[in-house]
Structures are given as structure tokens and as C-alpha cells.
C-alpha positions in Angstrom: -39.5 -12.5 48.8 -39.7 -10.6 45.6 -36.7 -8.3 46.6 -34.7 -11.5 47.3 -35.7 -13.0 43.9 -34.7 -9.6 42.1 -31.3 -9.7 43.9 -30.9 -13.2 42.5 -31.7 -12.4 39.0 -29.3 -9.3 39.1 -26.5 -11.6 40.6 -27.0 -14.1 37.8 -27.0 -11.4 35.1 -23.8 -10.0 36.6 -22.2 -13.2 36.5 -23.3 -13.9 33.1 -21.9 -10.7 31.9 -18.7 -11.5 33.6 -18.3 -15.0 32.2 -19.4 -14.0 28.7 -16.0 -12.5 27.6 -14.0 -15.5 28.9 -16.2 -17.8 26.5 -15.5 -15.6 23.4 -12.5 -16.3 21.3 -9.6 -13.9 21.9 -10.3 -12.5 18.5 -13.4 -12.5 16.6 -13.2 -14.3 13.3 -12.8 -12.0 10.6 -15.3 -12.0 7.7 -14.4 -10.6 4.4 -15.6 -7.1 4.6 -13.8 -4.9 2.1 -14.4 -1.1 1.3 -15.9 -1.0 -2.1 -13.6 1.0 -4.4 -15.0 3.9 -6.2 -14.4 2.2 -9.6 -16.7 -0.7 -8.5 -19.3 1.6 -7.1 -19.5 3.3 -10.5 -20.5 0.2 -12.3 -22.9 -0.9 -9.4 -24.9 2.3 -10.0 -25.3 2.2 -13.7 -26.6 -1.0 -15.4 -25.3 0.1 -18.9 -21.7 0.4 -17.6 -21.9 -2.7 -15.6 -22.9 -4.8 -18.6 -20.2 -3.2 -20.7 -17.6 -3.8 -17.9 -18.7 -7.4 -17.4 -18.6 -8.0 -21.1 -15.1 -6.8 -21.7 -13.3 -6.8 -18.4 -14.7 -9.7 -16.2 -11.6 -11.8 -16.8 -12.5 -14.8 -15.0 -16.2 -14.8 -16.2 -17.8 -15.1 -12.8 -20.4 -12.4 -13.5 -18.8 -10.3 -10.7 -16.5 -7.4 -11.1 -13.4 -7.8 -8.8 -11.8 -4.5 -7.7 -9.0 -4.8 -10.1 -11.4 -5.8 -12.9 -13.5 -2.6 -12.0 -10.3 -0.5 -11.9 -9.3 -1.6 -15.4 -12.9 -1.1 -16.8 -13.0 2.5 -15.0 -9.8 3.4 -16.6 -11.0 2.4 -19.9 -14.4 4.3 -19.4 -12.4 7.3 -18.5 -10.4 7.2 -21.8 -13.6 6.7 -23.8 -15.7 9.5 -21.9 -13.0 12.1 -21.5 -13.7 13.9 -24.7 -11.5 16.9 -24.2 -8.7 15.0 -22.4 -8.4 17.3 -19.3 -8.5 14.1 -17.0 -12.0 14.6 -15.8 -15.4 13.3 -17.0 -18.0 15.8 -16.9 -21.7 15.0 -16.5 -22.2 15.7 -20.2 -19.2 13.6 -21.3 -20.5 10.7 -18.9 -24.0 10.9 -20.6 -22.4 10.9 -24.0 -20.3 7.9 -23.3 -22.9 6.0 -21.7 -25.3 6.6 -24.9 -22.3 5.5 -27.0 -22.0 2.4 -25.0 -25.7 1.7 -25.1 -25.8 2.2 -28.8 -22.7 0.3 -29.7 -22.4 -2.6 -27.3 
């Protein structure tokens, strides 16, 4: 009796697995999942830079940085921080620019 019940449960389970894909839509509904650009990650890591970027680059004033707003803010930060104009921001330049932003804005 127990063996027969186990076979029935397995058969129902197999049937359910076969029927499941037919009940799902052909393509799942896409949710808005986007890779976070490096520029946005920079501001999410540092509250000083985030506040500065929101103050000057949040063009739609929604208190969220869109990727294009973050890119503009990152470019402005790079110009501000790159003291020797070599195209790179060293950790020392980053700290100095952050302190400048914190003191001035």
C-alpha cells in the first residue's frame, strides 16, 4: 500500500513538472535590472561625493543619481581631483579632492 502511494506521489510530481512550463509565459517579464556603472558606484560608496553630486548634478531633483547624471558628476570630479592632469586620480588626489569638497560645499 505504501509503495503504491509513493508511486502515485512520484507520478503526480512528474506530471506537475511536465505541466509547469506550459503554464508559464513564453518569456518571463523583464524587470528593470541594469548593471550599475562605475561612476554611480563611486558616489554610492562615498557620502561626501554623493551629496556633492546630488547638489550639482541631479538635474531632475529626484534625489537619485541616474547613470547619465553620475557620469557627468564623475567627469567633473575627475577634473577637480586630477591635480597633475595625467588622466588618473591617485588615492592622494582623491582624498585631497574629497576634503576640498567637504570643506567648500
